[in-house]
C-alpha positions in Angstrom: 53.3 68.5 66.1 49.7 67.3 65.6 48.4 65.1 62.8 44.9 64.5 61.4 44.6 61.1 59.7 42.0 61.0 56.9 41.7 64.8 57.3 39.4 65.2 54.2 38.6 68.8 53.3 38.6 69.9 56.9 41.8 72.0 57.3 42.6 72.4 61.0 45.1 75.1 62.1 48.2 73.6 63.6 47.6 70.1 62.2 49.4 68.2 59.5 46.6 66.7 57.4 47.1 63.3 55.8 44.7 61.8 53.3 44.8 59.6 50.3 43.1 62.4 48.3 44.8 65.7 47.6 42.6 68.5 48.9 45.2 71.2 48.1 46.4 71.7 51.7 47.2 68.3 53.0 49.9 65.7 52.3 48.8 62.8 50.2 49.3 59.7 52.3 48.2 56.0 51.9 47.7 54.4 55.4 48.1 51.0 53.8 51.7 51.4 52.8 53.2 54.9 53.4 55.3 56.2 56.2 53.9 59.2 58.0 56.0 62.2 56.9 57.3 63.0 60.4 60.4 62.1 62.5 60.3 59.4 65.2 58.9 60.7 68.5 58.0 64.1 67.1 54.2 64.2 67.5 52.2 64.8 70.6 48.7 64.2 69.2 47.1 62.2 66.3 43.4 62.4 65.6 41.6 59.8 63.5 37.9 60.8 63.4 35.8 58.4 61.3 38.9 57.1 59.5 40.0 53.7 60.9 36.9 51.9 59.7 37.9 52.9 56.1 41.1 50.9 56.4 41.0 47.1 56.0 42.4 45.3 59.0 45.3 43.7 57.1 46.6 47.2 56.7 46.3 48.2 60.3 49.8 47.1 61.3 51.4 49.6 59.0 49.1 52.4 60.0 49.2 51.9 63.8 52.9 51.1 63.8 53.6 54.4 62.0 51.5 56.2 64.5 53.4 54.5 67.3 56.7 55.5 65.6 55.9 59.2 65.3 54.2 59.7 68.7 56.1 60.9 71.6 56.2 58.6 74.7 53.1 60.3 76.2 51.6 61.3 72.9 47.9 60.4 72.3 46.1 58.9 69.3 42.4 59.9 69.5 40.2 57.6 67.5 36.4 57.9 66.8 34.7 55.1 65.0 31.2 53.6 64.6 30.5 50.9 67.2 29.4 47.8 65.2 28.2 46.3 68.5 25.8 49.1 69.1 24.5 49.8 65.6 25.5 47.3 62.9 23.5 49.3 60.3 25.6 52.4 60.9 28.8 50.4 60.7 28.0 48.6 57.4 25.8 51.0 55.5 28.7 53.0 54.1 30.4 50.8 51.4 33.7 52.4 52.1 33.7 51.0 55.6 36.2 48.1 55.3 36.5 47.1 59.0 33.8 46.5 61.6 35.0 47.7 65.0 33.9 47.3 68.6 35.8 48.6 71.7 37.3 45.1 72.3 39.0 45.4 68.9 41.5 47.9 70.5 42.0 46.1 73.8 42.5 42.7 72.0 44.8 43.7 69.2 46.6 46.9 70.2 46.7 47.0 74.0 48.1 43.6 74.5 45.2 41.6 75.8 45.8 39.1 73.1 44.9 35.4 73.0 47.6 33.0 74.1 50.5 32.8 71.6 48.9 35.4 69.3 51.1 38.0 67.7 49.5 40.4 65.3 52.6 42.5 64.4 51.4 45.6 66.3 53.6 47.7 68.5 52.1 47.8 72.0 49.7 50.5 73.1 48.1 51.5 76.4 44.4 52.5 76.5 44.0 55.8 78.2 40.2 56.0 77.8 37.5 54.2 75.9 33.8 54.7 75.7 30.7 56.1 73.9 31.1 59.3 72.0 29.4 62.2 73.9 27.5 63.3 70.7 26.4 59.9 69.5 26.3 56.7 71.6 26.4 54.6 68.4 29.9 55.8 68.0 32.8 55.3 70.4 36.1 57.0 71.1 39.3 55.5 72.2 42.4 57.3 73.3 45.7 55.4 73.4 49.4 56.1 74.0 52.3 54.1 72.8 54.1 51.8 75.2 57.7 52.9 74.6 
């Protein structure tokens, strides 16, 4: 199983599309509160292209913990977001961007490099790769797998 978070109108063959808007082919899903409609450990790949920045950080634990739940042990979540450290204008010009993100956001909050005594309610993740997007250096891509 493969999942596309915030799929929009872009139907991709072989993917379960999840979006808060009904586009006629996807499942309506609210990342802030809903469970992903999939069994535990049933998914090998989740894509989130230009999606995570549209979710307020206080809602990240539900979203990322749901991804952790459905991903298989070596499954991958593939995230592409604007890099607020490279181009703040790009990161904030869209009023629907609710979170500013830099690569350290993922290493600090999700991969376990947390400040002493900090617990942010996230399941643990392992960074597989992180770096600038090949098409636009103002955007970065991070691939992670769940630590199970």
